[in-house]
C-alpha positions, 0 to 999 in steps of 0.5 A, a space after each residue: 233551296 233554303 237551310 230548312 230544305 237541306 235539312 230535310 234533304 239530309 234526313 232522307 239519307 243519301 238518295 234523298 239529296 236528289 228529291 225536289 225540296 217540296 217532297 223532303 218537307 212532305 216527308 219530313 212533316 210527321 217526324 220529330 226533326 219537323 217538331 224541333 225545327 217548329 218549335 225552336 228547341 232540341 230536347 235532350 236527355 242527359 244524366 250529368 253524372 257521367 264525367 267527362 261525358 255529362 257533369 255539372 260544372 261546379 262553378 257554374 252549376 251548368 252541363 259540361 262535358 264531351 256529349 254536352 258540347 256535342 249536343 250543343 253543336 247539333 242544336 247550332 246547326 239546326 239553328 235551335 236552342 237546347 233544352 236540357 232534360 234530366 234523365 237517369 240510366 235505368 229509364 233512357 228508352 222509357 224517356 225516349 218512348 214517353 217523348 220526354 226529350 228528342 235525343 239521349 246524349 250519348 250511351 254504350 250500345 247494347 242489345 237490351 236498349 236496341 230492342 225498344 230504341 234506335 242507336 245512331 251511328 256511333 260517334 266514339 268508342 269506349 274501350 281499355 287503356 293502360 295508364 302509368 307515370 309520365 316518367 314511364 310512358 317511354 317504357 311502357 308504350 304498347 301493350 306488349 311491353 306491359 306484358 313482361 316479367 317484373 311489370 307490376 299492374 294494379 286494378 281493383 279486385 273483383 271488377 272487369 278490369 282485373 280479369 282483363 289484366 290477367 287476360 292481356 298480361 300473363 307475364 306481368 304481375 297483377 296486383 288486384 287491390 280492395 276498395 277503397 283503394 284503386 289501381 291509379 292511386 297505386 300508380 301515383 304512389 309508385 307501388 305499381 307501374 301501370 293500371 288499366 281502366 275505361 278510356 272515359 274514366 282515364 280522360 278525367 284522371 289525366 286532367 285530374 293528375 298531371 303525373 299520369 299518361 294514357 299510354 297508347 292512342 285511341 286506335 290501340 284500345 282493348 275491349 271497344 265498345 261504340 257510344 252512340 245517341 239514342 232516339 225512337 225506333 218509329 222516326 226513320 227521318 230523325 235517325 237519318 238526320 242524326 246519322 248524316 250529322 254524325 257522319 259529317 261532323 266525324 269527317 270534319 275532325 269534330 269528334 277527333 277533337 273531342 276525343 283529344 280534349 275530353 278523353 286525352 285520345 290521340 
């Protein structure tokens, strides 16, 4: 069985491995999977404005980030080239429906999008994590350690993180700061001990500021929500293939490596 036959079998799901290669080719013929292999390019929609997931490298002006690295690996495993297609958050599903791209490079799963497009199995999760100065990481090594009298937790006023901080840290002192001030700036200035934000933003912050540390491992994130790839609802073969690829990559540790590299998660 050659590489394309193996791809066809994978696209059919777990039961498809037992099918003959010729039958597998027949079932993939009308799928985007077949179109991608025939033209030799995987069209990936991405916004390029979501550091560290998808952004423009200032030196090269090329796309970079967690999702860019993953989509490049997907194309390489398929034996095709990547074609990046500029997309906007507000029109992700419209771009899929209009066949402007084969897959969107990654988005948080929600019901509104799921009504008109299909999500792959999740490849990582977004969630809330606490940040502090590296010198205080041992002192605030858990959510419970932060929730103590005298601990100053800075968050931007009126944001979801203010609401979360008040819920998670009822015994701490919550400092809601007004824009343009931010929680992490208060920590860097030593006017606060801890801030909370999404693990996605936290991954960028710890790369920018060597003094900051994420205080909990990825498994201890709170307010979790999955990230997945967006594809067309009417193409089960392509969705099966993407799901198979994500599952294999997670088992191999590929995504754990991206979590560590781009999100600072362990």
